N, C-alpha and C positions, 0 to 999 in steps of 0.2 A: 016680741018684747025687747026693748032697748036695754043695754047694760045699765042705764041709769034707773031702770025699773027693777033691777036686781038688788035685793036688800040683805041677802044672806047666801050662804053656800048652796042651799037647796034651790034658790032661784037660778043660780048659775048652772046647776046640774040640769034643771028642766030645759034651760035654753040650749045647753050643749047636746042634750039628747035629741032635740029637734033638728039641730044643725048637722049632726054627724050621720053618715051612712051606717046602716045597721051593723055590719061587721066591725067597723071601727068603734062604734059605741059599745058593742059587746066586749071588745078587747079592753077598753077602758074600764068598764064597770064589772067585768067578769071576775069570778072567784073560783076557787077550787071545789070540786065535788058538789055538795049540796048547799054550799054557801053559809053554813052555820057560823064559821069564824068571821066571815065578812059581816054578817048581821050582828053577831055578838060584840064585835069591836065597838060599834056605836051604842048598842043597847046597854052595854055594861056601865056606861057613864051614868045611866039612870039608877044604878045601884048605890050611888053616892050622892049625898046632899051637902050643899055648902052651908057652913055655919057662920053667919055674919056676926060681926061685932060692931055696935053702933056708938054714937057720940064720939066718933073719931074724925079728926080734921083731915078730909080727903080732897082738899082744894087742889093739891098738887100730887100727881101720881107719877112715880118713876118706874118705868117698865124695863129699864136696861138690865142686861145680864151678860155675863162673860161665859162663853162656852167654846171649846175647841180653840182656845187662844184668841178668839174674836169677841169684841164687845158689840153686842147686838142691841138695837134700839128697843126691841121687845122680844119675848121669849118664844118666838115661833120662827122656824126657818123652813126652806123648801127642800123636801126629801128628794132623793134620786128617783127619776121616772124615765123609762126608756122611750125612745122614738117619738119625741114631742112633735116632730113634723107631721105625724098622722092627724093631729088635732087642729093645727093652724100653720100657715106658711111662716109665721114668725118664729116658730119652733123654740129651741132652747135659748137662743139669745134674748127673745122677748121676755121669757120668764126670769132670766138672769138680771136683765135691766130692771124689771119690776121689783125683784128682791132688793137690789141695790138702792132703789128709790125709797123702799120701805125700811131701809136700815137694817137688813138682815142678810142671812147667808143663803146662797144658792148651791145646790149639789148637782153636779153633772154626772150622768150615768155612763158606764162603759158602753152601753148599747144606745147611746144618744145618736141623733141624726146630724149633729153639728160637732165639729172637732174641738178638742181641748183649746187649740190655739185661736180658733174663731170665736169661741165663747169668751176667752180672755180678752180678745180685742173688742168685743161687743160691750163688755161691762167691766168697770174697775172696782166693783163691789167685792165683798168677801165671797170666796168660792171654795168649795170642797169637791174632790173627785171621788166618785164611788167606783170601786174596782171589784171585779169578780176574780177568783183564781182561775186563770185560763190554762189550758193544757200546755201551751208554749210558755215556759218560764221566762224566756228571753223577751217575749212580748210583754209580760207583766212588768219586767224591769224597764222596758222601753216606755211604757205608759207612765210609770213613776217618774222617770227622768223628764218626760215631756211636761208633767204637772209641775215639777220643780222649776223648769225653765219658764213656764207660763205663770209662775207666782201664785199657784193655788195654795190656800192657807192650810188645808187639812186633807187627809185621805180617809176614806170610809170603806172598809171591807165588808161586803155582804156575804154571810155564811150560810144562809138558809136555802140555797139553790144547788144542792148536790145533784138533784134532778128537778125538772120542771114539774110544778103541780098539775093536777088533772083539771084543766080548764075546758070543760065540755062545750061551752059556747064557741070557742075558737075552733074546736074540732068540727063542729057542725057547719061553721062558716068557711071551712077550708083555709083558715088564716095561716099565712106563710110569710116568709121573707125572701123576696118581695111578695106583696099580696097576690094571691091566686085569683084571677079574674073569672069567676064562675058566672053563670047567667044570673044567679041570685045576687051576687055582689054587684054586677053591672047594673041591674035593675035598681038596687038601693042607691048606688052612686048617682044614677040618672035622676033619681027623685030628690037629690040634694044638690042643685046646681050651684049654690053659693060655695059649698065645700069644694066642689069640683073645679070651680073657677080659681079658687085659691091654690088647690093642688096643682093645677096646670102651670102655675107660675114657677113652681119648683117641685117637680115630680120625683126627685130622688129620695127614696126612703132607706137608703143603705146606712149601716151603722158606721159612722164616719171615722171613729177611732180605731176600728179593727177590720175595716172592709178590705184593705189590701192584704192582710194576713188571711182572712177567710176566703178571699178570691183565689188564693193559692192552694186551698185544701181540695181534697178529692171531690167533694160534693159541689164545690163552687156555689154556695148559697146566695152569693150576691149577684149571680148572673140572672138576668131577667128571663133567660131561657130555661132555667132550672129552679123553680120555686122550692123552698125548703120549709117544712113545717117548723113552728117555733120549738116544738119538742125536739126535733132532729137537730135544729140549730144549736140548742143548748147542749145536746149530747156531743156535738162535734167540737164546740168551743170551750165549754166549761170543764174543769177538772174535778171529778167527784171524789178523788182521793185526798183532797186537801185536809190538813190536820192542824193542830195547834202549833206545831213546829214551823209549818209554812207561814202561818199568820205571824209568828214571832219574827221570822226572817223578814217579812214585809215591813214590820214595824221598825226594825233596825235600818233597813234600806231607806225608808222614808225619813226617819229621824226628825219627826215633828208631830203635831197633833194628829191622833189616829183614833178613829172610832170603829168598833166592831158592831155591825148591824145584823139583827136577827136573833139576839139573845132572848131566851125565854125561861131561863132557870137561874137560880142563885149560884149553882155550881159553875155554870159557864161564865157568869159575871165574875166570879172569883178567879177563874182561870185567866180571864181577860186582864185582870189586875196583875196577875203573876207574870204575864208575858210583856207587860209594859204599855198596854193600851191607855189612851187618854180618856176614852169615853166608851160606854156601851149604849147601843140603841135598842131598847126593848121593843121588838117589832115582830109581827107575824106576816110581814110582806103584804099587808092590807087584805089578808084572807086569801091570797092568791097561791099559796104553797100547800102546806099541810092543813087540811080541814080538821076541826075538832080540837084545836089548841086554845089555850086561854087568851082572853083579851088583854092587851098590854096594861090597861089601867088597873087590872086586878093584880098585876105582878110588881108594880113599881115599889110599893112599900117594902115588900120582902127583899127585893134586890137592893134598894137604897139602905136598908138596915144592915144588910150583910156586908156591903162594900164601904159604907161610911163616906168619908171625904177622900178616899184613895183613888176614886175614879168618878167621872161625871156620868150621871144617869140621864139619858134622853129617851123620851117616849115617842113612838111612831105607830100609826094605825088607828083610824076611827075618829080622829078629831074633826069636828064639824062646827063647833061653837066656841065662843070666848069662854063660856063657863066650863067647857071641857078642858081648856088650857089651865084654868085656875085649879080645877080639881086635880089634874095631873101634877101640877106644881105642889099642891098641898099633900099629895101622896108621896112626894119625894123626888120628882123629876126636876132637872135643872132647866130643861127646855123641851119643846115638842116640835116634831117635824110633820109637815103635811104634804101629801102627794096628790090624791084625786081632787081635793078642793081647788088647787091651782090649775090642774088640767081642765076641770070643768070651766073655769074662768077663761083659760086660754082658748078652748074650743068655742066658747060663747062670744068672745070679743077680742081675741088677740092680746097684745100687751096692755091696752087700756082696760081690758077685762080683768087681767091679773092685778093691775094697779088698783082697780076698784075693789076687788074681792079682798085683797090684803088690807086695804084701808078699813073696810067694813069689819073684818075680823079683828084688826088691831083695836078699833073702837069698842068692839064687844069685850075684848080682854080688859081694856081700861075701865069700862063700865062695870064689869064683874068685880074687878079689884076694888073699885070705889064702893060698890054696894056690899062687898064683903067686909069692908072696913080696914083695908090694908093700903099703904101708900107706896110700897116698893115690893119687888119680887121677893127680896130676902125676908120680908115680914110674913109671907105665906107659909103656914106650917100645918102639921097634921091636925091641929086644933080647929082648922077652918073647914074640915070635911068630916062627914060621918057616914060610915058604911051601913047600909040598910040590912045587910045579911052577912 
Protein backbone atom coordinates (compact mmCIF):
# COMPACT_ATOMS: atom_id res chain seq x y z
CA UNK A 1 0.00 0.00 0.00
CA UNK A 2 1.39 3.41 -1.02
CA UNK A 3 1.01 6.25 1.47
CA UNK A 4 -1.20 7.86 -1.18
CA UNK A 5 -3.64 5.05 -0.47
CA UNK A 6 -3.65 5.86 3.24
CA UNK A 7 -6.70 7.93 4.10
CA UNK A 8 -6.74 7.88 7.89
CA UNK A 9 -4.62 7.02 10.92
CA UNK A 10 -5.73 3.39 10.79
CA UNK A 11 -4.40 2.99 7.26
CA UNK A 12 -0.99 4.24 8.40
CA UNK A 13 -1.14 1.88 11.36
CA UNK A 14 -1.75 -1.12 9.09
CA UNK A 15 1.13 -0.13 6.83
CA UNK A 16 3.47 0.45 9.78
CA UNK A 17 2.65 -2.97 11.22
CA UNK A 18 3.63 -4.63 7.94
CA UNK A 19 6.89 -2.67 7.63
CA UNK A 20 8.27 -3.09 11.16
CA UNK A 21 9.97 -6.16 12.65
CA UNK A 22 7.86 -7.73 15.39
CA UNK A 23 9.86 -6.49 18.43
CA UNK A 24 9.80 -2.89 17.16
CA UNK A 25 6.09 -3.03 16.33
CA UNK A 26 5.36 -4.47 19.76
CA UNK A 27 7.32 -1.67 21.41
CA UNK A 28 5.38 0.96 19.46
CA UNK A 29 1.94 -0.56 20.00
CA UNK A 30 2.53 -2.13 23.40
CA UNK A 31 0.72 -1.16 26.57
CA UNK A 32 0.91 -1.93 30.26
CA UNK A 33 -0.53 -5.08 31.82
CA UNK A 34 -3.77 -6.16 30.10
CA UNK A 35 -4.11 -3.09 27.88
CA UNK A 36 -7.38 -1.89 29.42
CA UNK A 37 -6.26 1.73 29.51
CA UNK A 38 -4.84 1.59 25.99
CA UNK A 39 -8.19 0.32 24.65
CA UNK A 40 -10.25 2.64 26.83
CA UNK A 41 -8.37 5.74 25.63
CA UNK A 42 -9.90 5.30 22.18
CA UNK A 43 -13.21 3.66 23.12
CA UNK A 44 -14.06 6.47 25.55
CA UNK A 45 -14.54 8.92 22.68
CA UNK A 46 -17.58 6.86 21.68
CA UNK A 47 -19.22 7.81 24.98
CA UNK A 48 -19.61 11.37 23.69
CA UNK A 49 -21.73 12.58 20.78
CA UNK A 50 -21.22 15.80 18.87
CA UNK A 51 -24.22 18.12 18.90
CA UNK A 52 -24.18 20.09 15.61
CA UNK A 53 -25.85 23.46 15.02
CA UNK A 54 -26.99 24.18 11.48
CA UNK A 55 -27.82 27.19 9.28
CA UNK A 56 -24.42 28.59 10.23
CA UNK A 57 -22.14 30.17 7.62
CA UNK A 58 -19.13 27.84 7.66
CA UNK A 59 -17.56 28.96 4.39
CA UNK A 60 -14.49 30.09 6.35
CA UNK A 61 -13.04 28.01 9.18
CA UNK A 62 -10.33 29.38 11.50
CA UNK A 63 -8.52 26.58 13.31
CA UNK A 64 -5.74 28.68 14.85
CA UNK A 65 -5.14 28.52 18.56
CA UNK A 66 -2.51 29.77 20.97
CA UNK A 67 -0.96 27.34 23.40
CA UNK A 68 2.32 27.33 25.34
CA UNK A 69 3.06 30.77 23.96
CA UNK A 70 2.87 29.54 20.36
CA UNK A 71 0.25 30.31 17.73
CA UNK A 72 -0.62 27.03 16.02
CA UNK A 73 -2.43 26.75 12.69
CA UNK A 74 -4.63 24.04 14.16
CA UNK A 75 -5.22 22.63 17.65
CA UNK A 76 -3.16 19.43 17.31
CA UNK A 77 0.56 19.07 18.00
CA UNK A 78 3.11 16.25 18.19
CA UNK A 79 3.59 14.69 21.61
CA UNK A 80 6.98 13.48 22.88
CA UNK A 81 7.88 9.94 21.80
CA UNK A 82 11.17 8.21 22.44
CA UNK A 83 13.63 6.68 19.99
CA UNK A 84 12.00 7.62 16.67
CA UNK A 85 15.00 6.16 14.88
CA UNK A 86 13.48 2.73 15.53
CA UNK A 87 10.67 3.43 13.10
CA UNK A 88 12.49 5.17 10.23
CA UNK A 89 15.97 6.57 9.49
CA UNK A 90 14.45 10.04 9.18
CA UNK A 91 13.82 9.84 12.94
CA UNK A 92 12.99 12.95 14.97
CA UNK A 93 14.08 15.54 12.37
CA UNK A 94 11.56 14.14 9.87
CA UNK A 95 8.71 14.51 12.36
CA UNK A 96 9.88 18.00 13.42
CA UNK A 97 9.96 19.22 9.81
CA UNK A 98 6.53 17.74 9.12
CA UNK A 99 5.11 19.51 12.17
CA UNK A 100 6.59 22.82 11.02
CA UNK A 101 5.07 22.41 7.55
CA UNK A 102 1.72 21.71 9.19
CA UNK A 103 2.00 24.87 11.25
CA UNK A 104 2.15 23.15 14.60
CA UNK A 105 4.45 22.28 17.49
CA UNK A 106 6.87 19.35 17.72
CA UNK A 107 7.93 17.90 21.08
CA UNK A 108 11.36 16.27 21.40
CA UNK A 109 11.78 13.56 24.03
CA UNK A 110 14.64 13.23 26.51
CA UNK A 111 15.10 9.70 25.16
CA UNK A 112 15.18 10.79 21.52
CA UNK A 113 17.72 9.35 19.10
CA UNK A 114 18.55 12.85 17.77
CA UNK A 115 20.12 15.63 19.81
CA UNK A 116 18.48 18.89 20.81
CA UNK A 117 20.88 20.80 18.60
CA UNK A 118 20.40 18.60 15.53
CA UNK A 119 16.60 18.86 15.74
CA UNK A 120 16.90 22.64 16.10
CA UNK A 121 19.08 22.72 12.99
CA UNK A 122 16.66 20.49 11.06
CA UNK A 123 13.54 22.56 11.68
CA UNK A 124 12.84 26.21 12.36
CA UNK A 125 9.28 25.43 13.50
CA UNK A 126 7.98 25.68 17.07
CA UNK A 127 9.56 23.10 19.36
CA UNK A 128 9.09 21.94 22.93
CA UNK A 129 11.45 19.68 24.88
CA UNK A 130 10.06 16.93 27.10
CA UNK A 131 12.19 16.30 30.16
CA UNK A 132 12.18 13.57 32.78
CA UNK A 133 13.57 14.22 36.23
CA UNK A 134 16.90 12.42 36.05
CA UNK A 135 18.96 11.27 39.00
CA UNK A 136 21.74 13.67 38.05
CA UNK A 137 20.41 17.14 38.88
CA UNK A 138 23.27 18.72 36.99
CA UNK A 139 22.24 16.86 33.86
CA UNK A 140 18.69 18.21 34.17
CA UNK A 141 20.05 21.74 34.36
CA UNK A 142 22.38 21.06 31.43
CA UNK A 143 19.47 19.89 29.27
CA UNK A 144 17.49 23.01 30.16
CA UNK A 145 20.38 25.28 29.19
CA UNK A 146 20.84 23.43 25.90
CA UNK A 147 17.14 23.92 25.10
CA UNK A 148 17.42 27.64 25.81
CA UNK A 149 20.46 27.92 23.56
CA UNK A 150 18.63 26.02 20.79
CA UNK A 151 15.59 28.33 21.04
CA UNK A 152 13.07 25.72 22.11
CA UNK A 153 9.80 27.49 22.87
CA UNK A 154 8.60 25.46 25.85
CA UNK A 155 9.51 22.73 28.30
CA UNK A 156 7.34 19.73 29.21
CA UNK A 157 7.92 17.70 32.38
CA UNK A 158 6.58 14.14 32.26
CA UNK A 159 5.64 13.03 35.78
CA UNK A 160 4.04 9.60 35.33
CA UNK A 161 7.23 7.51 35.09
CA UNK A 162 8.56 7.09 38.65
CA UNK A 163 8.84 3.47 37.52
CA UNK A 164 8.33 1.97 34.09
CA UNK A 165 4.97 0.32 33.43
CA UNK A 166 4.74 -3.45 33.03
CA UNK A 167 5.02 -3.89 29.26
CA UNK A 168 5.01 -7.62 28.82
CA UNK A 169 5.47 -7.61 25.04
CA UNK A 170 8.87 -6.00 25.55
CA UNK A 171 9.79 -8.55 28.21
CA UNK A 172 8.93 -11.44 25.90
CA UNK A 173 10.91 -9.87 23.07
CA UNK A 174 13.93 -9.18 25.25
CA UNK A 175 13.67 -5.52 24.29
CA UNK A 176 16.68 -3.60 25.57
CA UNK A 177 18.84 -0.57 24.91
CA UNK A 178 20.42 -1.29 22.50
CA UNK A 179 18.14 -4.05 21.15
CA UNK A 180 19.14 -7.56 22.15
CA UNK A 181 19.60 -9.62 18.99
CA UNK A 182 17.92 -12.90 19.87
CA UNK A 183 17.19 -15.57 17.26
CA UNK A 184 13.55 -14.47 17.21
CA UNK A 185 14.54 -10.83 16.75
CA UNK A 186 16.96 -11.66 13.95
CA UNK A 187 14.34 -13.77 12.16
CA UNK A 188 11.80 -10.95 12.31
CA UNK A 189 14.34 -8.39 11.09
CA UNK A 190 15.35 -10.64 8.20
CA UNK A 191 11.71 -10.87 7.18
CA UNK A 192 11.56 -7.05 6.87
CA UNK A 193 14.33 -6.17 4.40
CA UNK A 194 13.09 -2.63 3.71
CA UNK A 195 13.28 -1.72 7.39
CA UNK A 196 16.68 -3.39 7.64
CA UNK A 197 18.00 -1.44 4.66
CA UNK A 198 16.93 1.82 6.28
CA UNK A 199 18.39 0.82 9.62
CA UNK A 200 21.72 -0.09 8.02
CA UNK A 201 22.10 3.51 6.82
CA UNK A 202 22.12 4.76 10.41
CA UNK A 203 22.24 1.94 12.96
CA UNK A 204 22.83 4.08 16.06
CA UNK A 205 19.86 3.76 18.44
CA UNK A 206 21.46 5.51 21.41
CA UNK A 207 19.63 8.22 23.31
CA UNK A 208 21.46 11.20 21.87
CA UNK A 209 20.79 13.75 24.61
CA UNK A 210 21.94 11.66 27.56
CA UNK A 211 24.13 8.93 26.05
CA UNK A 212 27.39 10.46 27.27
CA UNK A 213 26.08 10.57 30.84
CA UNK A 214 24.66 7.04 30.67
CA UNK A 215 27.88 5.69 29.20
CA UNK A 216 29.63 6.82 32.34
CA UNK A 217 27.31 4.89 34.66
CA UNK A 218 28.13 1.54 36.21
CA UNK A 219 25.90 -0.49 33.85
CA UNK A 220 27.01 1.38 30.71
CA UNK A 221 23.65 0.74 28.94
CA UNK A 222 24.77 2.46 25.78
CA UNK A 223 27.51 -0.09 25.19
CA UNK A 224 26.61 -2.56 22.47
CA UNK A 225 28.40 -5.20 24.58
CA UNK A 226 26.03 -4.83 27.51
CA UNK A 227 22.37 -4.47 26.50
CA UNK A 228 20.15 -3.14 29.26
CA UNK A 229 16.41 -3.76 29.56
CA UNK A 230 14.22 -0.69 29.28
CA UNK A 231 13.07 -1.32 32.87
CA UNK A 232 16.66 -1.35 34.12
CA UNK A 233 17.50 1.70 32.01
CA UNK A 234 14.66 3.72 33.54
CA UNK A 235 15.72 2.58 36.99
CA UNK A 236 19.27 3.73 36.36
CA UNK A 237 18.45 7.10 34.82
CA UNK A 238 15.14 8.41 36.21
CA UNK A 239 14.69 9.77 39.73
CA UNK A 240 11.66 8.17 41.46
CA UNK A 241 11.88 10.63 44.37
CA UNK A 242 10.77 13.64 42.31
CA UNK A 243 8.14 15.80 43.99
CA UNK A 244 6.30 19.09 43.49
CA UNK A 245 9.21 21.09 44.87
CA UNK A 246 11.53 19.69 42.18
CA UNK A 247 8.94 20.53 39.53
CA UNK A 248 8.63 24.08 40.87
CA UNK A 249 12.42 24.42 40.76
CA UNK A 250 12.46 23.38 37.09
CA UNK A 251 9.75 25.92 36.27
CA UNK A 252 11.85 28.69 37.80
CA UNK A 253 15.00 27.60 36.00
CA UNK A 254 13.22 27.42 32.65
CA UNK A 255 11.37 30.72 33.12
CA UNK A 256 9.08 30.24 30.11
CA UNK A 257 6.08 28.23 28.91
CA UNK A 258 6.06 25.01 30.94
CA UNK A 259 3.71 22.01 30.71
CA UNK A 260 3.31 19.19 33.23
CA UNK A 261 2.39 15.98 31.42
CA UNK A 262 0.73 12.99 33.05
CA UNK A 263 -1.91 14.80 35.13
CA UNK A 264 -4.97 12.63 35.88
CA UNK A 265 -6.66 14.41 38.79
CA UNK A 266 -8.20 17.76 39.63
CA UNK A 267 -5.99 17.96 42.72
CA UNK A 268 -2.77 17.61 40.72
CA UNK A 269 -3.99 20.16 38.17
CA UNK A 270 -4.53 22.64 40.98
CA UNK A 271 -1.05 21.96 42.32
CA UNK A 272 0.35 22.64 38.85
CA UNK A 273 -1.35 26.03 38.93
CA UNK A 274 0.10 26.76 42.37
CA UNK A 275 3.71 26.09 41.31
CA UNK A 276 3.43 28.27 38.21
CA UNK A 277 3.04 25.81 35.33
CA UNK A 278 1.70 27.20 32.06
CA UNK A 279 -0.20 24.07 31.04
CA UNK A 280 -1.26 20.63 32.20
CA UNK A 281 -1.35 17.73 29.79
CA UNK A 282 -4.04 15.25 30.80
CA UNK A 283 -2.40 12.02 29.80
CA UNK A 284 -1.95 8.40 30.85
CA UNK A 285 1.12 7.90 28.65
CA UNK A 286 -0.94 6.24 25.95
CA UNK A 287 -1.78 3.35 28.29
CA UNK A 288 1.90 2.46 28.70
CA UNK A 289 2.26 3.14 32.43
CA UNK A 290 -0.44 2.36 35.03
CA UNK A 291 -3.19 0.16 33.62
CA UNK A 292 -6.73 0.74 34.86
CA UNK A 293 -6.69 4.56 35.01
CA UNK A 294 -9.29 6.83 33.36
CA UNK A 295 -9.21 7.87 29.73
CA UNK A 296 -8.18 11.54 29.41
CA UNK A 297 -11.32 12.50 27.45
CA UNK A 298 -13.35 11.57 30.56
CA UNK A 299 -11.30 13.91 32.77
CA UNK A 300 -11.06 17.09 30.72
CA UNK A 301 -14.28 18.75 31.87
CA UNK A 302 -13.58 18.27 35.58
CA UNK A 303 -10.03 19.58 35.26
CA UNK A 304 -11.03 22.51 33.05
CA UNK A 305 -13.83 23.51 35.44
CA UNK A 306 -11.44 23.35 38.39
CA UNK A 307 -8.61 25.43 36.94
CA UNK A 308 -10.60 27.83 34.75
CA UNK A 309 -8.39 30.13 32.72
CA UNK A 310 -5.48 30.00 35.19
CA UNK A 311 -3.71 27.30 33.20
CA UNK A 312 -4.00 25.75 29.72
CA UNK A 313 -5.53 22.28 29.55
CA UNK A 314 -4.12 19.96 26.86
CA UNK A 315 -5.29 16.40 26.21
CA UNK A 316 -3.06 13.50 25.16
CA UNK A 317 -3.77 9.76 24.64
CA UNK A 318 -6.22 8.07 22.32
CA UNK A 319 -6.83 10.68 19.60
CA UNK A 320 -7.23 9.02 16.21
CA UNK A 321 -9.85 11.16 14.40
CA UNK A 322 -10.70 14.80 13.75
CA UNK A 323 -14.00 14.26 15.57
CA UNK A 324 -11.96 13.18 18.62
CA UNK A 325 -10.19 16.54 18.52
CA UNK A 326 -13.46 18.48 18.39
CA UNK A 327 -14.90 16.42 21.24
CA UNK A 328 -11.81 17.12 23.36
CA UNK A 329 -12.06 20.85 22.66
CA UNK A 330 -15.77 20.81 23.50
CA UNK A 331 -14.97 19.13 26.81
CA UNK A 332 -12.59 21.97 27.66
CA UNK A 333 -9.18 21.23 26.15
CA UNK A 334 -7.17 24.03 24.55
CA UNK A 335 -5.40 21.60 22.21
CA UNK A 336 -4.60 17.91 21.86
CA UNK A 337 -1.34 16.05 21.36
CA UNK A 338 -0.80 12.91 19.28
CA UNK A 339 1.95 10.31 19.60
CA UNK A 340 1.31 6.92 18.03
CA UNK A 341 -0.55 8.36 15.00
CA UNK A 342 2.49 10.23 13.74
CA UNK A 343 4.80 7.32 14.56
CA UNK A 344 2.58 5.04 12.45
CA UNK A 345 2.99 7.50 9.60
CA UNK A 346 6.75 7.84 10.14
CA UNK A 347 7.16 4.06 10.05
CA UNK A 348 4.91 3.79 7.00
CA UNK A 349 6.48 6.48 4.86
CA UNK A 350 9.06 8.64 6.62
CA UNK A 351 8.64 12.40 6.46
CA UNK A 352 6.20 12.29 3.50
CA UNK A 353 4.11 9.85 5.53
CA UNK A 354 3.93 12.23 8.49
CA UNK A 355 3.16 15.11 6.09
CA UNK A 356 0.22 13.20 4.63
CA UNK A 357 -1.13 11.94 7.94
CA UNK A 358 -1.09 15.43 9.46
CA UNK A 359 -2.83 16.90 6.41
CA UNK A 360 -5.50 14.20 6.50
CA UNK A 361 -6.11 14.72 10.20
CA UNK A 362 -6.14 18.47 9.76
CA UNK A 363 -8.81 18.13 7.06
CA UNK A 364 -10.80 15.88 9.40
CA UNK A 365 -10.71 18.53 12.12
CA UNK A 366 -11.80 21.23 9.69
CA UNK A 367 -14.60 19.04 8.33
CA UNK A 368 -15.81 18.16 11.83
CA UNK A 369 -15.88 21.83 12.80
CA UNK A 370 -17.86 22.78 9.70
CA UNK A 371 -20.35 19.96 10.18
CA UNK A 372 -20.72 20.88 13.86
CA UNK A 373 -21.50 24.46 12.89
CA UNK A 374 -18.51 26.31 14.32
CA UNK A 375 -16.15 28.60 12.45
CA UNK A 376 -13.35 28.95 14.99
CA UNK A 377 -11.80 26.93 17.79
CA UNK A 378 -13.04 29.49 20.34
CA UNK A 379 -16.65 28.80 19.30
CA UNK A 380 -16.45 25.15 20.35
CA UNK A 381 -18.15 24.80 23.75
CA UNK A 382 -19.64 22.15 26.02
CA UNK A 383 -22.94 22.67 24.20
CA UNK A 384 -21.42 20.91 21.19
CA UNK A 385 -20.96 17.57 22.95
CA UNK A 386 -23.25 15.25 24.88
CA UNK A 387 -22.16 12.50 27.28
CA UNK A 388 -23.98 9.22 26.80
CA UNK A 389 -23.42 8.10 30.37
